[in-house]
C-alpha positions in Angstrom: 123.2 114.7 138.4 124.0 111.6 136.2 123.1 109.5 139.4 120.1 112.1 140.5 118.3 111.3 136.8 119.0 107.3 137.3 117.5 107.6 141.0 114.2 109.5 139.5 113.8 107.1 136.6 113.9 104.0 138.8 111.9 105.2 141.2 109.6 106.2 138.2 110.0 102.2 137.2 109.6 100.7 140.4 106.3 102.7 141.7 105.0 102.1 138.3 106.0 98.6 138.6 104.1 98.3 141.9 101.3 100.6 141.1 100.2 97.1 137.9 100.6 94.4 140.5 97.8 96.7 143.4 95.6 97.5 140.4 95.9 93.3 139.1 95.8 92.3 143.3 92.6 94.8 143.5 90.9 93.6 139.7 91.6 89.6 140.6 89.2 90.1 144.2 86.5 91.7 141.6 86.1 88.9 139.6 82.7 86.3 139.9 83.2 83.0 140.9 80.4 80.9 140.4 80.7 77.7 142.7 77.3 75.1 141.3 75.7 74.4 144.6 75.0 70.5 145.4 72.5 69.5 145.1 70.8 67.4 147.2 67.7 65.8 145.4 69.1 65.1 142.2 69.5 61.5 144.3 66.6 61.8 146.6 63.9 59.7 146.6 61.3 61.5 145.2 57.5 60.1 144.5 54.2 61.5 142.4 50.5 61.4 144.0 47.3 61.6 142.6 45.1 63.5 144.8 41.4 63.6 144.6 40.0 67.6 143.6 37.0 70.0 143.4 34.9 69.1 140.4 36.3 65.3 140.8 39.7 66.2 139.4 43.5 65.5 140.2 46.2 66.6 141.8 48.8 65.8 143.2 51.8 65.6 145.8 55.2 65.3 146.0 56.7 63.2 148.2 60.7 63.7 149.3 62.2 61.5 151.5 59.0 60.3 152.2 57.8 64.2 153.0 55.4 66.0 151.4 57.6 69.1 149.4 54.4 70.5 147.3 50.5 69.9 147.2 49.3 70.8 144.4 44.6 70.2 143.7 45.2 72.4 141.2 46.3 73.4 138.5 49.4 75.9 138.9 49.7 78.9 137.0 45.7 79.0 136.8 43.2 81.0 139.0 40.4 78.7 140.3 40.5 75.5 142.7 40.0 72.9 140.1 42.8 70.0 138.9 43.3 68.4 135.2 40.9 66.8 133.7 42.5 63.4 134.7 45.0 61.6 136.8 47.2 61.3 133.6 47.8 65.3 133.2 47.9 65.6 136.8 51.3 63.4 136.6 52.0 65.0 133.0 53.0 67.3 135.1 53.5 66.0 138.3 56.4 64.5 136.6 58.1 67.7 135.4 58.1 69.5 138.8 60.4 66.6 140.4 63.2 67.0 137.0 63.4 70.4 138.0 63.4 68.9 141.4 66.5 66.1 140.3 68.0 69.9 139.0 67.6 71.5 141.5 65.2 74.0 139.6 63.8 75.9 143.3 60.4 76.2 143.6 59.8 73.9 140.4 57.3 76.5 139.3 55.4 75.4 136.3 54.3 77.6 133.4 50.9 77.5 131.5 53.1 77.7 128.3 54.8 74.4 130.0 51.3 73.3 130.7 50.9 73.9 127.0 53.5 71.8 126.2 52.3 68.7 127.9 49.1 69.3 126.5 47.1 69.2 129.3 44.6 72.6 129.1 
């Protein structure tokens, strides 16, 4: 009788042990792993070219490795087709967009708040 109790208790311990191992293995497979993607724009050849736009305003083109990635003749995030009042204003925004591209922020959206912070509105 004593042997049966020992076998039953030992079996329970073994089963509980397997249950813990199984749950730990399942928990490990459910972990979220954040992998840093390769940034193809970190060292890319990127340049901005100021372009004329409607009503004597200015926009910009962003070139990456010699190809146009962004053609922005108007002020981003605002209605209408007019660009920026000055070439300098257009360049400020183009430089912000280049910075976002270099940080792999794609698409490199520009908010109204950022335009205000740059002083181009």
